[in-house]
C-alpha positions as a Markdown table, in Angstrom:
| # | Residue | x | y | z |
|---|---|---|---|---|
| 1 | Met | 65.5 | 174.8 | 108.0 |
| 2 | Lys | 63.3 | 175.3 | 105.0 |
| 3 | Phe | 63.6 | 171.6 | 104.2 |
| 4 | Ile | 62.5 | 170.6 | 107.7 |
| 5 | Glu | 59.6 | 173.0 | 107.4 |
| 6 | Ser | 58.6 | 171.4 | 104.1 |
| 7 | Ile | 58.7 | 168.0 | 105.7 |
| 8 | Lys | 56.4 | 169.2 | 108.5 |
| 9 | Asn | 54.0 | 170.5 | 105.9 |
| 10 | Val | 54.0 | 167.2 | 104.1 |
| 11 | Trp | 53.1 | 165.4 | 107.3 |
| 12 | Lys | 50.3 | 167.9 | 108.2 |
| 13 | Ile | 48.3 | 166.8 | 105.1 |
| 14 | Glu | 46.3 | 163.8 | 106.1 |
| 15 | Glu | 45.8 | 162.4 | 102.6 |
| 16 | Leu | 49.4 | 162.8 | 101.6 |
| 17 | Arg | 50.6 | 161.4 | 104.9 |
| 18 | Asn | 48.5 | 158.3 | 104.4 |
| 19 | Arg | 49.7 | 157.9 | 100.8 |
| 20 | Ile | 53.4 | 158.1 | 102.0 |
| 21 | Ile | 52.7 | 155.5 | 104.7 |
| 22 | Val | 51.0 | 153.2 | 102.2 |
| 23 | Thr | 53.9 | 153.6 | 99.8 |
| 24 | Leu | 56.6 | 152.9 | 102.4 |
| 25 | Ser | 54.7 | 149.9 | 103.7 |
| 26 | Leu | 54.4 | 148.3 | 100.3 |
| 27 | Leu | 58.0 | 149.1 | 99.5 |
| 28 | Leu | 59.0 | 147.4 | 102.7 |
| 29 | Val | 57.0 | 144.3 | 101.7 |
| 30 | Tyr | 58.9 | 144.3 | 98.4 |
| 31 | Arg | 62.2 | 144.5 | 100.1 |
| 32 | Phe | 61.4 | 141.8 | 102.5 |
| 33 | Gly | 60.4 | 139.5 | 99.7 |
| 34 | Ala | 63.7 | 140.1 | 98.0 |
| 35 | Gln | 65.4 | 138.4 | 101.0 |
| 36 | Val | 63.3 | 135.2 | 100.9 |
| 37 | Val | 65.2 | 132.4 | 99.2 |
| 38 | Leu | 63.4 | 130.0 | 97.0 |
| 39 | Pro | 62.3 | 126.8 | 98.8 |
| 40 | Gly | 64.8 | 123.9 | 98.3 |
| 41 | Ile | 67.9 | 126.2 | 98.1 |
| 42 | Asp | 70.3 | 126.5 | 101.0 |
| 43 | Ala | 70.8 | 130.2 | 101.7 |
| 44 | Ala | 74.2 | 129.6 | 103.4 |
| 45 | Gln | 75.7 | 128.5 | 100.1 |
| 46 | Leu | 74.8 | 131.5 | 97.9 |
| 47 | Gly | 78.2 | 133.1 | 98.1 |
| 48 | Gly | 79.2 | 132.0 | 94.7 |
| 49 | Leu | 76.1 | 133.5 | 93.1 |
| 50 | Ala | 76.7 | 136.8 | 94.9 |
| 51 | Asp | 80.3 | 136.9 | 93.6 |
| 52 | Ser | 79.1 | 136.1 | 90.0 |
| 53 | Thr | 76.7 | 139.1 | 90.1 |
| 54 | Asp | 79.1 | 141.6 | 91.7 |
| 55 | Gly | 79.7 | 143.4 | 88.4 |
| 56 | Gly | 79.2 | 143.5 | 84.7 |
| 57 | Ile | 75.8 | 142.7 | 83.1 |
| 58 | Leu | 74.8 | 140.4 | 85.8 |
| 59 | Gly | 75.6 | 143.1 | 88.3 |
| 60 | Leu | 73.2 | 145.4 | 86.4 |
| 61 | Leu | 70.4 | 142.8 | 86.5 |
| 62 | Asn | 71.0 | 142.2 | 90.2 |
| 63 | Ala | 70.8 | 146.0 | 90.8 |
| 64 | Phe | 67.4 | 146.2 | 89.0 |
| 65 | Thr | 66.0 | 143.4 | 91.3 |
| 66 | Gly | 67.4 | 145.0 | 94.4 |
| 67 | Gly | 69.8 | 142.1 | 95.1 |
| 68 | Ala | 66.9 | 139.5 | 94.7 |
| 69 | Phe | 68.8 | 137.9 | 91.7 |
| 70 | Ala | 71.9 | 137.2 | 93.8 |
| 71 | Asn | 69.7 | 135.9 | 96.7 |
| 72 | Ala | 67.9 | 133.4 | 94.5 |
| 73 | Ser | 64.8 | 135.1 | 96.0 |
| 74 | Val | 61.1 | 134.7 | 95.2 |
| 75 | Phe | 61.5 | 138.1 | 93.5 |
| 76 | Ala | 64.6 | 137.1 | 91.5 |
| 77 | Leu | 62.9 | 138.1 | 88.2 |
| 78 | Gly | 62.0 | 141.5 | 89.7 |
| 79 | Ile | 59.6 | 143.7 | 87.9 |
| 80 | Met | 61.6 | 143.6 | 84.6 |
| 81 | Pro | 59.3 | 141.1 | 82.8 |
| 82 | Tyr | 56.5 | 143.6 | 83.2 |
| 83 | Ile | 58.7 | 146.4 | 81.9 |
| 84 | Ser | 59.7 | 144.2 | 78.9 |
| 85 | Ala | 56.0 | 143.4 | 78.3 |
| 86 | Ser | 55.1 | 147.1 | 78.4 |
| 87 | Ile | 57.7 | 148.0 | 75.9 |
| 88 | Val | 56.6 | 145.2 | 73.5 |
| 89 | Val | 53.0 | 146.2 | 73.7 |
| 90 | Gln | 54.0 | 149.9 | 73.2 |
| 91 | Leu | 56.0 | 149.0 | 70.1 |
| 92 | Met | 53.2 | 146.6 | 68.8 |
| 93 | Gly | 50.8 | 149.5 | 69.1 |
| 94 | Ile | 52.6 | 151.1 | 66.1 |
| 95 | Ala | 51.9 | 148.2 | 63.8 |
| 96 | Ile | 48.8 | 146.4 | 65.1 |
| 97 | Pro | 45.5 | 148.2 | 64.2 |
| 98 | Tyr | 43.6 | 146.6 | 67.2 |
| 99 | Leu | 46.1 | 148.1 | 69.7 |
| 100 | Gln | 45.9 | 151.5 | 67.9 |
| 101 | Lys | 42.1 | 151.4 | 68.2 |
| 102 | Leu | 42.4 | 150.6 | 72.0 |
| 103 | Gln | 44.8 | 153.5 | 72.5 |
| 104 | Lys | 42.2 | 155.9 | 71.1 |
| 105 | Glu | 39.4 | 154.6 | 73.3 |
| 106 | Gly | 40.5 | 156.4 | 76.4 |
| 107 | Ala | 40.2 | 154.7 | 79.9 |
| 108 | Ser | 38.4 | 151.6 | 78.7 |
| 109 | Gly | 41.0 | 151.0 | 76.0 |
| 110 | Gln | 43.8 | 151.5 | 78.4 |
| 111 | Lys | 42.3 | 149.0 | 80.8 |
| 112 | Lys | 42.3 | 146.3 | 78.0 |
| 113 | Ile | 45.9 | 147.2 | 77.1 |
| 114 | Asn | 46.9 | 146.8 | 80.7 |
| 115 | Gln | 45.3 | 143.3 | 80.8 |
| 116 | Ile | 47.2 | 142.4 | 77.6 |
| 117 | Thr | 50.4 | 143.5 | 79.2 |
| 118 | Arg | 49.8 | 141.5 | 82.3 |
| 119 | Trp | 49.2 | 138.3 | 80.3 |
| 120 | Leu | 52.3 | 139.0 | 78.3 |
| 121 | Thr | 54.2 | 139.5 | 81.5 |
| 122 | Ile | 53.2 | 136.0 | 82.7 |
| 123 | Ala | 54.3 | 134.6 | 79.3 |
| 124 | Ile | 57.7 | 136.3 | 79.6 |
| 125 | Cys | 58.1 | 135.0 | 83.2 |
| 126 | Leu | 57.3 | 131.5 | 82.0 |
| 127 | Leu | 60.3 | 131.8 | 79.7 |
| 128 | Gln | 62.7 | 133.5 | 82.0 |
| 129 | Ala | 62.1 | 131.5 | 85.1 |
| 130 | Pro | 63.4 | 128.1 | 83.8 |
| 131 | Gly | 66.3 | 129.9 | 82.2 |
| 132 | Tyr | 67.2 | 131.5 | 85.6 |
| 133 | Leu | 66.9 | 128.2 | 87.5 |
| 134 | Ala | 69.0 | 126.4 | 84.9 |
| 135 | Ser | 71.8 | 129.0 | 85.1 |
| 136 | Leu | 72.2 | 128.9 | 88.9 |
| 137 | Pro | 74.7 | 126.1 | 88.9 |
| 138 | Ala | 76.8 | 127.9 | 86.3 |
| 139 | Leu | 76.6 | 131.1 | 88.3 |
| 140 | Gly | 78.3 | 129.6 | 91.4 |
| 141 | Ile | 75.7 | 127.7 | 93.4 |
| 142 | Pro | 77.0 | 124.2 | 94.2 |
| 143 | Gln | 74.8 | 121.1 | 93.7 |
| 144 | Ser | 74.8 | 120.6 | 97.5 |
| 145 | Ala | 72.9 | 123.8 | 97.9 |
| 146 | Phe | 69.8 | 122.2 | 96.1 |
| 147 | Leu | 68.4 | 120.4 | 99.2 |
| 148 | Leu | 65.7 | 118.7 | 97.2 |
| 149 | Gly | 67.7 | 118.2 | 94.0 |
| 150 | Thr | 67.0 | 119.8 | 90.6 |
| 151 | Gly | 64.3 | 117.5 | 89.4 |
| 152 | Pro | 60.9 | 118.2 | 87.9 |
| 153 | Leu | 59.3 | 119.0 | 91.3 |
| 154 | Phe | 61.9 | 121.6 | 92.1 |
| 155 | Tyr | 61.5 | 123.2 | 88.6 |
| 156 | Phe | 57.7 | 123.2 | 88.8 |
| 157 | Ser | 57.5 | 124.7 | 92.3 |
| 158 | Ser | 60.3 | 127.3 | 91.7 |
| 159 | Val | 58.9 | 128.4 | 88.3 |
| 160 | Thr | 55.4 | 128.8 | 89.9 |
| 161 | Ile | 56.9 | 130.8 | 92.8 |
| 162 | Leu | 59.0 | 133.0 | 90.5 |
| 163 | Val | 56.1 | 133.8 | 88.2 |
| 164 | Thr | 53.9 | 134.5 | 91.3 |
| 165 | Gly | 56.6 | 136.7 | 92.7 |
| 166 | Cys | 56.8 | 138.8 | 89.6 |
| 167 | Ile | 53.0 | 139.1 | 89.5 |
| 168 | Phe | 52.9 | 140.1 | 93.2 |
| 169 | Ala | 55.6 | 142.7 | 92.5 |
| 170 | Met | 53.5 | 144.1 | 89.6 |
| 171 | Trp | 50.5 | 144.2 | 92.0 |
| 172 | Leu | 52.5 | 146.1 | 94.6 |
| 173 | Gly | 53.5 | 148.6 | 91.9 |
| 174 | Glu | 49.9 | 149.2 | 90.8 |
| 175 | Lys | 48.8 | 149.6 | 94.4 |
| 176 | Ile | 51.4 | 152.2 | 95.0 |
| 177 | Thr | 50.3 | 154.1 | 91.9 |
| 178 | Asp | 46.6 | 153.9 | 93.0 |
| 179 | Lys | 46.8 | 154.2 | 96.8 |
| 180 | Gly | 50.4 | 155.7 | 97.2 |
| 181 | Ile | 52.2 | 158.7 | 95.8 |
| 182 | Gly | 52.2 | 157.3 | 92.2 |
| 183 | Asn | 54.9 | 155.8 | 89.9 |
| 184 | Gly | 54.6 | 152.4 | 91.6 |
| 185 | Ile | 56.6 | 150.3 | 89.1 |
| 186 | Ser | 59.3 | 153.0 | 88.8 |
| 187 | Leu | 59.6 | 153.2 | 92.6 |
| 188 | Leu | 60.1 | 149.5 | 92.9 |
| 189 | Ile | 62.9 | 149.6 | 90.5 |
| 190 | Met | 64.5 | 152.7 | 92.1 |
| 191 | Val | 64.3 | 151.2 | 95.6 |
| 192 | Gly | 65.9 | 148.0 | 94.3 |
| 193 | Ile | 68.7 | 150.0 | 92.8 |
| 194 | Ile | 69.2 | 152.1 | 95.9 |
| 195 | Ala | 69.3 | 148.9 | 98.0 |
| 196 | Thr | 72.5 | 147.7 | 96.4 |
| 197 | Leu | 74.2 | 151.1 | 96.5 |
| 198 | Pro | 75.5 | 151.1 | 100.1 |
| 199 | Gln | 77.1 | 147.7 | 99.7 |
| 200 | Ser | 78.7 | 148.6 | 96.3 |
| 201 | Phe | 80.1 | 151.9 | 97.8 |
| 202 | Leu | 81.4 | 150.2 | 101.0 |
| 203 | Gln | 83.2 | 147.5 | 99.0 |
| 204 | Asn | 84.9 | 150.0 | 96.8 |
| 205 | Ala | 85.8 | 152.2 | 99.8 |
| 206 | Ala | 87.3 | 149.2 | 101.7 |
| 207 | Thr | 89.5 | 148.6 | 98.7 |
| 208 | Arg | 90.6 | 152.2 | 98.7 |
| 209 | Leu | 91.3 | 152.3 | 102.4 |
| 210 | Glu | 93.5 | 149.3 | 102.1 |
| 211 | Gly | 95.7 | 151.4 | 99.7 |
| 212 | Asn | 95.4 | 154.5 | 102.0 |
| 213 | Asn | 93.6 | 156.4 | 99.2 |
| 214 | Val | 91.1 | 158.4 | 101.3 |
| 215 | Met | 91.3 | 161.4 | 99.0 |
| 216 | Leu | 90.5 | 159.2 | 96.0 |
| 217 | Ile | 87.2 | 158.2 | 97.8 |
| 218 | Leu | 86.3 | 161.9 | 98.2 |
| 219 | Phe | 87.2 | 162.6 | 94.6 |
| 220 | Glu | 85.0 | 159.8 | 93.4 |
| 221 | Leu | 82.1 | 161.1 | 95.5 |
| 222 | Val | 82.6 | 164.6 | 93.9 |
| 223 | Ile | 82.5 | 163.1 | 90.4 |
| 224 | Trp | 79.4 | 161.1 | 91.3 |
| 225 | Phe | 77.6 | 164.2 | 92.5 |
| 226 | Val | 78.6 | 166.0 | 89.2 |
| 227 | Ile | 77.2 | 163.1 | 87.2 |
| 228 | Ile | 74.0 | 163.3 | 89.2 |
| 229 | Leu | 73.7 | 167.0 | 88.4 |
| 230 | Ala | 74.3 | 166.3 | 84.7 |
| 231 | Ser | 71.6 | 163.6 | 84.8 |
| 232 | Ile | 69.1 | 166.1 | 86.3 |
| 233 | Met | 69.9 | 168.6 | 83.6 |
| 234 | Leu | 69.3 | 165.9 | 81.0 |
| 235 | Val | 66.0 | 164.8 | 82.5 |
| 236 | Met | 64.6 | 168.2 | 83.1 |
| 237 | Gly | 66.1 | 170.0 | 80.1 |
| 238 | Val | 63.3 | 171.4 | 77.7 |
| 239 | Arg | 63.1 | 173.6 | 74.7 |
| 240 | Lys | 60.2 | 176.1 | 75.1 |
| 241 | Ile | 58.3 | 176.8 | 71.9 |
| 242 | Ala | 56.3 | 180.0 | 72.3 |
| 243 | Val | 52.6 | 179.7 | 71.6 |
| 244 | Gln | 49.8 | 182.3 | 71.4 |
| 245 | Tyr | 46.0 | 181.7 | 71.8 |
| 246 | Ala | 43.7 | 184.1 | 69.9 |
| 247 | Arg | 41.0 | 185.5 | 72.2 |
| 248 | Arg | 37.4 | 184.9 | 71.3 |
| 249 | Thr | 35.3 | 188.1 | 70.9 |
| 250 | Ala | 31.7 | 188.7 | 71.8 |
| 251 | Ser | 30.5 | 188.2 | 68.2 |
| 252 | Gly | 31.9 | 184.6 | 68.3 |
| 253 | Gly | 35.0 | 185.2 | 66.2 |
| 254 | Tyr | 38.7 | 185.5 | 67.1 |
| 255 | Glu | 40.8 | 188.5 | 67.3 |
| 256 | Lys | 43.6 | 188.4 | 64.8 |
| 257 | Ser | 46.0 | 190.4 | 66.8 |
| 258 | Ala | 48.8 | 188.4 | 68.0 |
| 259 | Met | 49.0 | 190.4 | 71.3 |
| 260 | Ala | 45.3 | 189.6 | 72.0 |
| 261 | Gly | 45.9 | 186.2 | 73.5 |
| 262 | Ser | 48.0 | 185.1 | 76.4 |
| 263 | Arg | 51.5 | 183.7 | 75.6 |
| 264 | Gln | 52.2 | 180.1 | 76.6 |
| 265 | Tyr | 54.8 | 177.5 | 75.7 |
| 266 | Ile | 55.0 | 173.9 | 74.3 |
| 267 | Pro | 57.8 | 172.2 | 76.3 |
| 268 | Leu | 59.8 | 169.9 | 74.1 |
| 269 | Lys | 62.0 | 167.7 | 76.3 |
| 270 | Leu | 65.7 | 167.4 | 75.5 |
| 271 | Asn | 65.5 | 163.7 | 76.3 |
| 272 | Ala | 61.9 | 162.8 | 75.4 |
| 273 | Ser | 62.7 | 159.1 | 75.2 |
| 274 | Gly | 63.9 | 158.7 | 78.9 |
| 275 | Val | 65.9 | 155.6 | 79.6 |
| 276 | Met | 64.2 | 153.5 | 76.9 |
| 277 | Pro | 67.1 | 153.9 | 74.3 |
| 278 | Ile | 69.6 | 152.5 | 76.9 |
| 279 | Ile | 67.3 | 149.6 | 77.7 |
| 280 | Phe | 66.8 | 148.8 | 74.0 |
| 281 | Ala | 70.6 | 149.1 | 73.3 |
| 282 | Gln | 71.4 | 147.0 | 76.4 |
| 283 | Ala | 69.2 | 144.2 | 75.1 |
| 284 | Ile | 70.8 | 144.3 | 71.6 |
| 285 | Met | 74.3 | 144.2 | 73.2 |
| 286 | Phe | 73.7 | 140.6 | 74.3 |
| 287 | Val | 73.5 | 139.6 | 70.6 |
| 288 | Pro | 77.2 | 139.9 | 69.4 |
| 289 | Ser | 78.6 | 137.7 | 72.2 |
| 290 | Leu | 75.9 | 135.1 | 71.5 |
| 291 | Ile | 76.7 | 135.2 | 67.8 |
| 292 | Gly | 80.4 | 134.9 | 68.4 |
| 293 | Gly | 79.7 | 131.8 | 70.6 |
| 294 | Ser | 77.4 | 130.1 | 68.1 |
| 295 | Ser | 78.4 | 126.9 | 66.5 |
| 296 | Phe | 79.2 | 128.7 | 63.2 |
| 297 | Leu | 81.7 | 131.3 | 64.5 |
| 298 | Lys | 82.9 | 129.7 | 67.8 |
| 299 | Glu | 86.0 | 128.2 | 66.4 |
| 300 | Thr | 86.9 | 131.2 | 64.2 |
| 301 | Ser | 89.0 | 134.3 | 65.0 |
| 302 | Val | 86.0 | 136.5 | 64.4 |
| 303 | Gly | 83.9 | 134.6 | 66.8 |
| 304 | Ala | 86.6 | 134.7 | 69.4 |
| 305 | Trp | 87.0 | 138.5 | 68.9 |
| 306 | Met | 83.2 | 139.1 | 69.2 |
| 307 | Gln | 83.1 | 137.0 | 72.4 |
| 308 | Thr | 86.1 | 138.7 | 74.0 |
| 309 | Asn | 85.1 | 142.3 | 73.1 |
| 310 | Tyr | 81.4 | 142.1 | 73.6 |
| 311 | Ser | 81.4 | 140.1 | 76.8 |
| 312 | Asp | 83.1 | 143.0 | 78.6 |
| 313 | Met | 80.6 | 145.8 | 79.3 |
| 314 | Phe | 83.5 | 148.1 | 80.2 |
| 315 | Gly | 85.5 | 147.5 | 77.1 |
| 316 | Phe | 86.1 | 149.9 | 74.2 |
| 317 | Trp | 84.3 | 148.1 | 71.4 |
| 318 | Tyr | 81.3 | 147.3 | 73.6 |
| 319 | Asn | 80.8 | 150.9 | 74.7 |
| 320 | Leu | 81.4 | 152.4 | 71.3 |
| 321 | Thr | 78.7 | 150.1 | 69.8 |
| 322 | Phe | 76.5 | 150.8 | 72.9 |
| 323 | Ala | 76.8 | 154.5 | 72.4 |
| 324 | Leu | 76.0 | 154.4 | 68.7 |
| 325 | Leu | 72.9 | 152.2 | 69.4 |
| 326 | Ile | 71.7 | 154.6 | 72.1 |
| 327 | Ile | 71.9 | 157.5 | 69.6 |
| 328 | Val | 70.0 | 155.5 | 66.9 |
| 329 | Phe | 67.3 | 154.3 | 69.4 |
| 330 | Thr | 66.9 | 157.8 | 70.8 |
| 331 | Tyr | 65.9 | 159.1 | 67.4 |
| 332 | Phe | 63.7 | 156.0 | 66.8 |
| 333 | Tyr | 61.9 | 156.1 | 70.2 |
| 334 | Thr | 61.4 | 159.9 | 70.1 |
| 335 | Ala | 59.9 | 159.7 | 66.6 |
| 336 | Ile | 57.3 | 157.1 | 67.8 |
| 337 | Thr | 56.5 | 158.7 | 71.2 |
| 338 | Val | 56.3 | 162.4 | 70.4 |
| 339 | Pro | 53.2 | 162.9 | 68.2 |
| 340 | Thr | 54.0 | 166.2 | 66.5 |
| 341 | Asn | 51.1 | 165.8 | 64.2 |
| 342 | Lys | 48.7 | 165.4 | 67.1 |
| 343 | Met | 50.3 | 168.3 | 68.9 |
| 344 | Ala | 49.7 | 170.5 | 65.9 |
| 345 | Asp | 46.1 | 169.4 | 65.5 |
| 346 | Asp | 45.4 | 170.0 | 69.2 |
| 347 | Leu | 46.9 | 173.4 | 69.0 |
| 348 | Lys | 44.8 | 174.3 | 65.9 |
| 349 | Arg | 41.6 | 173.1 | 67.5 |
| 350 | Ser | 42.2 | 175.2 | 70.6 |
| 351 | Gly | 42.8 | 178.3 | 68.6 |
| 352 | Gly | 46.5 | 178.4 | 69.3 |
| 353 | Phe | 49.4 | 179.1 | 66.9 |
| 354 | Ile | 53.2 | 179.4 | 66.9 |
| 355 | Pro | 54.1 | 183.0 | 66.0 |
| 356 | Gly | 55.3 | 183.2 | 62.3 |
| 357 | Ile | 54.2 | 179.5 | 61.6 |
| 358 | Arg | 50.9 | 178.6 | 59.9 |
| 359 | Pro | 48.6 | 176.2 | 61.9 |
| 360 | Gly | 48.3 | 172.6 | 60.7 |
| 361 | Ser | 50.9 | 170.8 | 58.6 |
| 362 | Glu | 53.4 | 173.7 | 58.7 |
| 363 | Thr | 53.3 | 173.7 | 62.5 |
| 364 | Ser | 53.8 | 169.9 | 62.6 |
| 365 | Glu | 56.8 | 170.2 | 60.3 |
| 366 | Tyr | 58.2 | 173.0 | 62.5 |
| 367 | Leu | 57.8 | 170.9 | 65.7 |
| 368 | Asp | 59.4 | 167.9 | 64.0 |
| 369 | Lys | 62.3 | 170.0 | 62.9 |
| 370 | Ile | 62.9 | 171.4 | 66.4 |
| 371 | Met | 62.6 | 167.8 | 67.9 |
| 372 | Ser | 65.2 | 166.6 | 65.5 |
| 373 | Gln | 67.6 | 169.5 | 66.4 |
| 374 | Ile | 67.3 | 169.0 | 70.1 |
| 375 | Thr | 67.4 | 165.2 | 69.9 |
| 376 | Leu | 70.9 | 165.1 | 68.5 |
| 377 | Pro | 72.6 | 166.8 | 71.6 |
| 378 | Gly | 70.2 | 165.0 | 73.9 |
| 379 | Ser | 71.1 | 161.6 | 72.4 |
| 380 | Ile | 74.8 | 162.3 | 72.6 |
| 381 | Phe | 74.5 | 163.5 | 76.2 |
| 382 | Leu | 72.5 | 160.3 | 77.0 |
| 383 | Ala | 75.1 | 158.1 | 75.3 |
| 384 | Leu | 78.0 | 159.8 | 77.3 |
| 385 | Ile | 76.2 | 159.3 | 80.6 |
| 386 | Ala | 75.4 | 155.7 | 79.7 |
| 387 | Val | 79.1 | 154.8 | 78.9 |
| 388 | Phe | 80.6 | 156.9 | 81.7 |
| 389 | Pro | 80.9 | 153.9 | 84.1 |
| 390 | Ala | 83.4 | 152.5 | 81.6 |
| 391 | Phe | 85.6 | 155.5 | 81.8 |
| 392 | Ile | 85.4 | 155.4 | 85.6 |
| 393 | Val | 86.6 | 151.7 | 85.6 |
| 394 | Lys | 89.4 | 152.2 | 83.1 |
| 395 | Leu | 90.7 | 155.5 | 84.3 |
| 396 | Met | 90.2 | 155.3 | 88.1 |
| 397 | Gly | 90.1 | 151.6 | 88.8 |
| 398 | Val | 86.7 | 151.9 | 90.4 |
| 399 | Gln | 85.1 | 148.5 | 91.3 |
| 400 | Gln | 82.4 | 147.5 | 88.7 |
| 401 | Gly | 79.6 | 147.2 | 91.2 |
| 402 | Trp | 80.1 | 150.9 | 92.3 |
| 403 | Ala | 80.9 | 152.1 | 88.8 |
| 404 | Leu | 77.4 | 151.1 | 87.6 |
| 405 | Phe | 76.1 | 154.1 | 89.7 |
| 406 | Phe | 78.2 | 156.6 | 87.8 |
| 407 | Gly | 75.8 | 156.6 | 84.9 |
| 408 | Gly | 73.7 | 154.4 | 82.6 |
| 409 | Thr | 70.2 | 153.1 | 83.4 |
| 410 | Ser | 70.7 | 152.8 | 87.1 |
| 411 | Leu | 71.5 | 156.5 | 87.7 |
| 412 | Leu | 69.0 | 157.9 | 85.2 |
| 413 | Ile | 66.2 | 155.8 | 86.7 |
| 414 | Met | 67.1 | 157.0 | 90.2 |
| 415 | Val | 67.2 | 160.6 | 89.1 |
| 416 | Gly | 64.1 | 160.5 | 86.9 |
| 417 | Val | 61.9 | 158.7 | 89.5 |
| 418 | Ala | 63.2 | 161.0 | 92.4 |
| 419 | Ile | 62.2 | 164.0 | 90.3 |
| 420 | Asp | 58.8 | 162.6 | 89.4 |
| 421 | Thr | 58.1 | 161.7 | 93.1 |
| 422 | Met | 59.1 | 165.2 | 94.3 |
| 423 | Gln | 56.8 | 166.7 | 91.7 |
| 424 | Gln | 54.0 | 164.5 | 92.9 |
| 425 | Ile | 54.5 | 165.5 | 96.5 |
| 426 | Asn | 54.9 | 169.2 | 95.4 |
| 427 | Ser | 51.5 | 169.1 | 93.6 |
| 428 | Tyr | 49.8 | 167.9 | 96.8 |
| 429 | Leu | 51.4 | 170.8 | 98.7 |
| 430 | Leu | 50.3 | 173.3 | 96.1 |
| 431 | Asn | 46.8 | 171.9 | 96.1 |
| 432 | Arg | 46.6 | 172.1 | 99.8 |
| 433 | His | 47.8 | 175.7 | 99.8 |
| 434 | Tyr | 45.1 | 176.6 | 97.2 |
| 435 | Asp | 42.4 | 174.9 | 99.3 |
| 436 | Gly | 43.6 | 176.8 | 102.4 |
| 437 | Leu | 43.2 | 180.1 | 100.5 |
| 438 | Met | 39.7 | 179.1 | 99.4 |
| 439 | Lys | 38.6 | 177.8 | 102.8 |
| 440 | Thr | 36.5 | 180.9 | 103.8 |
| 441 | Gly | 34.7 | 180.8 | 100.4 |
| 442 | Lys | 33.9 | 177.1 | 100.8 |
| 443 | Asn | 32.6 | 177.6 | 104.3 |
| 444 | Arg | 30.5 | 180.5 | 103.2 |
| 445 | Lys | 29.1 | 178.3 | 100.3 |
| 446 | Ala | 28.3 | 175.5 | 102.7 |
| 447 | Val | 26.3 | 177.9 | 105.1 |
| 448 | Ala | 24.4 | 179.2 | 102.1 |
């Protein structure tokens, strides 16, 4: 009943209602584009491509694009080239002075960084699009499906359409951020992942029903909800560092009494790096199988072992290496994204301090120590959630497509974006409530 009342309150706020309508409309456009097949390809002969992307790494890529990868759609590249470009620019900002300067220039600098990211996105698309088209026959599309052949005309037109599709998806995400409820790029990814969820679940359920294992379906759903709760705990878990702010006196100084100021907190997130360590580790995991299949190691026993063990994303060695890389990258990404020095400086400028810790370098060292302590359990927890689909496949025989939703990047993206969206809507509700309380005062001011 309270949930229904909250929905009614959301719909009563005109600005929020308009933003939700805009968001849903643009998401609908994105989902429609994911079903539009590239010109020159027979949509009736895409069954082989769908089977090839039913599980494994290709299944994960297909989930990120909302099924557009398996549909040979105009949005087949999805929004991932933009995500890749954003990560590259963010990492380059550590080493390139020009980008560091732009980061300090505020809104104008961020505008230039966004422009650089867009151009880099186009460059990545120009590399990925021909590779995707060249891989279509190997992924199960017969030559008869290419109605106009696979000559230069097909490649030129298809590459142009794929690049344009990615840029258009990026534009949709930015418009959702500006005119909708925010987190546009993240919402596109989340909606794409959710779009493949019903089909994956129904395929797995049909297999269970054939074996009269109805209770096993219910048990899997219970485990799924438990993993969702664990992911929510990981995303929202914080360590609160108590902070006090000295109160300015009439003479212009500060009272030295620790009880004079109001007590607040610095929230240090248990998983400050989000899903980035998983994305980095996932990209690295392509390397061993490529090395094993190289001309130097292809005919050797080492190469065969690497190809066998690192081509199966549900295998033991793959997931052991994957988990270790996630832990390493969690420490790395947290170190470059959590500016403890800046936090300490900002705290000192505002007259704040951590009880028992001197402002300045000692505060920075203390915050860095706390981040290191909470990053270890956070990274291990993140690694366990990332490799949990492998446990589900090996122990319970869950189909690979459905198993991807039991952890890893897909589940964490869905949980993280859902929480952020709910917080955005909640902020509108709180602001509306505040305006309602101040309505009389505003009217009185207007009359005056």
